[in-house]
N, C-alpha and C positions, 0 to 999 in steps of 0.2 A: 138726263140730268134732272134734278129734283129741287123743288122749293119746299122747305120744311117749316114746321111750326113748333111752338113750345107748348108742352103740356105739364101739368103739375108733377113734381117728383114724387115717386112712390118708393116705399121701402123695399118691397119684394113682390114680384120681380121688378127690377128697375126698368120702367118703360119711359123712353125719352121722347123722341121726335118721330112723327110719321113722315113718310117720304112720298114724293110724287112718282108716277109710273111712266117709264119710257117704253112705249109699246113697240118693241122690235125683237124678233126672235133671233137666235144665234145657234151655232153648232154646239154639240155637246162637249167637245174638248174645251178645257179651261181657256186656252189661248190658241185656238186653231187658226185656220186660214184667214187672211185679211178680209174684212168686209168690203163691199163695194163702197166707193167714196160717196159722200153726200146723201146718206139715207134720210128719208123723211121720218119725223118722230112726232108723237103726240104726247103731251104731258097733262096730268091731272093730279090735283093735290088730294091726299087722303083726308077724310073727315076726322076731326078730333074724336077720340073715344069718350071724352068727357069734357065739359065746358071749361074754359080757362077761368081762373079765379076772378079776373077783372080785365076787361078789354082796355082799361085806361091805366092799369098799374104795370109799371115796367118791372121786369124780373130783377131780382137782386143781382148786383154786379159781382162778377167773379174776380177776385184779386189776381192780378198778373195777366189776365186776358186783355187783348187790345182789339178794338173794332177797326178793321181795315176793309172797306167795301171792295176794293179792287187792288191788285198789285201789278207791278211790272217785273220782269226777270231779265237779268243780263247773264249770258252764258259764256263760260270760258272752258276750253278743252284742257283737261289736266293730263290725261294719258290716253293712248290709243293702242289698238292691237291686242285687246283683251279677249280671248276666246270664250264665249258663253259665260261671262261672269255672273255670279248669283248673289253671294253674301257680301256684306260691307260693314266694317266696324272700325272704329278709331282706336289706335294704339296710344299709349301714354306719351310717346315721343312726338306726337303730332302727325305721324304717318298713318296710312289707311291699310287695313288688312282686307283682301279681296279673295273670295273663293272662286274657283273655275270649275263649273259643274262637270263638264265632260272630260276635261283634262285631269280631273281628280287631284288638283293641287291648289296651293295658296301662293299668292304674291303679295308683296308690300309695295305700295305706291307712295312716293313722296309728293305731296301736293304742291310743294314749293318749286320742285324741279321737273316733275313729271316722270322721274326715274321709276322703273318697275323692276323689282328684284324678286327672284323666286325664293320661297321658303324651302330650306333643305333640312336634313337631319332624319333621325329614325321615325319621327312622327310623319314627316312628309313621305317617307318610303311607305309607311303603313297606309296613308291616304291613297297613294297611287296604286298599291297592290291590292288593297282590301275593299276599295269602293267600287260599286257596280253602277255604272252610268248607262241607263236605258230610258229613253223617252224623257220624262220630267224628273227622273230620279238621278242620283249621283251625289256629288259634294255640294251641299246646299248652304245652310246658314252658318254664320260665324258670330261669335260674341267674345268680348274681352271682359275678364273678371272685374268687378267693381273695386275701386280702391278701398281697402280695409275689409272687404268681404271675401277676398280671394288672395292667393299667393301672388307675389309680384310676377308679372309676365304670363299669368295663367290665361289661356284661351280655350274656347269651347267650339266644337264643330258638330254639325248635324250631317250625317251621310247615310247613303243606302249601302248596306253590306249584304252578303249572301243570305243572312238570317233575318233581314228586315232593316228598317231604319233604326238608327241609334245616335246617341249623343256621347261624344268623347271629350276628354279633357287632357290638355298638355300644357307645357311651359315653353314660351317663345323667348329665347335669349338672342337678341340681335335678329338674325334671319334663320336661326336654327331652332327647329321644333323638337322637343323631347319625345320620348316614347309616349304613346297615347293610352289613357285609361278609360274604358267605357264606364259611364255613370248611369246610363239608361239604355237598355236594349229591348228588342222584341216589339218595337213599334211596327205594325203592319205596313208593308211597302207594296207598291205597284208601279207600273210604268207611267201612271198619272195619279194626281191627287195625293201627293206626298207631304204637303205642308212644307215644313223645313225651316221656318224662321226662328232664330234664337235672339233673345234680348233680355238684358237685366232691367228689372223695374226699379223705381225709386225706393222700393223696400229692400233692395239688395238681393232679391231672389231671381232665379233664372226661369224665364218663361219660354216654353217650347210649343210651337204650333204644329199640329199633325193634321193631315188630310184623311178623308175616309178610306183611302186606298181602294177605291171602287167597291167598298163594302158599305152600301148606303145605310143599312140598318144599324151598323156599329156605332154611328154617331149618337144614337139614343141609348146606347148601352153604357151605363156608368162605369162598369168594370173594364171596358175596352179602351185601349190607348189611342185608337184612331178616331178622327173626327172631333178632336178636343183641343183646348189650350191647357197645357200642363204647367205647373208651378213647382220648382224644385230648389233644394239647397245645392250648393256647389258640389256636393258629394252624390247628388242624384236622389236623395230621399225626398219624400213629400214635404213641402215647406210648411212650417208652423202657420196656422191660420187657414189652411185649406178647408173647404167645406166638409170634406171627409178627412179627418186627420191621418188616416191610413192610406190615402189615395193621392196621387199627384195631380188629379183632375181639378182644374180651376173653373172651367166652363165646358159645356158640351153642346151637341146639336149643330156641329160645324161640318161644312162640306170640304172646304180647302182654304184655310186661313194661311196667308203667306206674308202678313204684315201686322206688327203690333207696335204701339207707341203710346207715350203718356204726355199729356199736355202739362202746363205749368201748375194746374190745380191738382195734379195727380190722377186725373181721370184717364182710364185705360181705353184705348181705341184699337180696333182690329179691322183689317180689310179682308174681304172674303169673296172668292169666286163663286158665282152662281152656276147653274147648269145651262138652261136654255133661255132664261128670262131675266133674272136680276142678279147683278153683282151688288155687294153691300159694304157700307161702312157701319160698324157697330160700336156702341159703348159696352165694354165688357164689365160685368159684375160677377162676383164670386158665386158660383153655383148656377149662374144663368144658363138657360137652355135656349139656343138660337134657332131651333126649329127644324133643321135639316134631318131627314128628308121629307118631313110632313109639310113644310111650308118654305117657300122661296120668296124673299122680299117681305113687304109689309102684309099683315093680316093674321099673325099668329097669337096676338095678345089674348084673345078669348080662350085659347087653349093653354095658356100659361107660358107661352114663348115670349122672348124679348124681340121686339121689332127693331129693324135697323134705323139709323138716323139719316141715311142717304142711300139711294139706289141708282143704278145705271142699267141700261141694256148691256148684256154681256158682250156685244160687239163694240160698245162705246168705251169700255173700261178694261175688264179682266185685270183687276188690280193685284199687284204683287206686293212690293215693299211699301212701307208707310212711315211717315215722320210727322211730328207735331211741333209747331212753333207757338209763339204767344198769340198769333192771330188766326191760325187755321191748321187743318190737317192736310197733308200732301200725300197722294197715292200715285205710285208708279204704274201706269197702264200699259199692258202688253198689246192685246188686240186693238185697243183704242188708240195706241201710239200717242199718249198724252200724259203729262204730269197734271193730275187733277188736284185742285184746291177746294176744300170745303171750309168756308170761313166760320169762325166762332162768333156769330152775331145773331141777335134775335130780330124778329120782323120790325120792331120799333127802333132798331138801330143801336140797342145796348148790347153789352157783353154779358152772357149768362152761362152758368155751368150746365144748363139744359138746352142751349140753343145752338142751331147750326143754320148757316145761310145756304143759298143755292150754289151747287158745285160750279166751278169754273175751270176750263182747260187753259193752263198758263204756259205750257211748253208743248208744241205740237209738230216740230219739224225735225226730230231726231230719231224717229222710228219707235221701236218697242223699248219700253223702259222696265227694268227689273227691280231696282233697289233705290231707296232714297234715305239720306242720313243728314241730320242737322249737324253742321260743323261745330264741334265742341270748343274749338279754338277761337271762334268769333262770337263774342257776347251779343245777344239780341238787342236791337235798338228799342228805345222807349216808344218809337213810332211803329213798331212791329216789324222792322227790317230784320233780315236774317240771311244766313248763307247755308245752302244745302249742297250735298254731293249726290249725284244721280248716276247710276249705271245704265247704259243702253244695253239692249239684248237682241240685236239683229242677227247674231251668229248662232242662235240656239236651235236652228233647224226649222223654225217657223217664220223667220223674218226674211227681209231682203237686204243682205249685207251691203254696206257701202265701203268704199276704200277707207281703211283705218279703223273699221269696227272691230270689236266694240270699244266704247269710250267711257271714261270717267269724266263727268262734267262737274264744274263748279257753277252753281246757280245762285246768284245774288238776288234776293227778293226785297223789293222796296215798295212802299205804298205808291199807287198810281196817282198822278195829278199833283 
């Protein structure tokens, strides 16, 4: 876990907050065997790369952000018996679309009743027959087209096929999925490090996370699709405003990003698996280089890389999905078996667009966690309260399944005290 600081904002590259170090080694696989309980850790705060403007001047407040030092969570089980669920997205009718990685299928969950219905139709047949599920690959991310920016009922999926990872588009009418159209193909695939998260940003464009697919050097190659965050139109073209107008690449130097989210200020965040030392939470800027494989964790600023705003030992987190509320970022931890919260708060207690507090584990008794989503049907409270949906992931081959796994959980977050 880390305690972070605030440094002055820069234009390029955007360097935000240094992170403390958790000195604990881990296995090379992103979310491998469980660590022994109760490891001893040592923390140390990274020194500022330049002095703060004033130790007595509070950072400018960020509209919409709320300072909540600590939270409590109340958990309700919504659905059970989901085999290796991976992606999670909200449909327009209030139900939730869930991808099943190894089953190579989609289901729709009604959070009001807990009913789970399979998605059928030609698109579902294509997913079952054309998806290759091996190791960490298979049917991964899902996203629902934004209102006004896509056709009604349009959904997007990220899957591993025989020719590599790809992004497909189809239309979901009720529980029937139309034939699928590839919008981006040829993303390198492997049995590990496949990325796979899809999300529409507040700008209406589709963001796609890709892993390095065990090709470490490709993360630094601007023309390679692996080890990147990509930004696309709904047709799969490079989105207007990309750093290179002819390229889908939004940021590079990633090892295996499996979570992206935006806070209420529009700031983009990403969760990333480290190798043996540090997992990361990053603020993503267009054209930013996040250092892999040259650097892992804090320490790349001098070489032009963007440092993370928070780091963990790889045995404490292994963060997959990510969500952001008005008071913090929430990361779904696999090996760490925790929902991690990183508050949006500066050391002096104010809310700042450049500030993050010390990470907190807020849900630790449900095993491995894969995805987290802010409930769009529940408006956030002025006090920072919110509702999240969380997918457990104990049936993915690396966990210890319990009766009823895996689960979709409703997590109500309220300020503590």
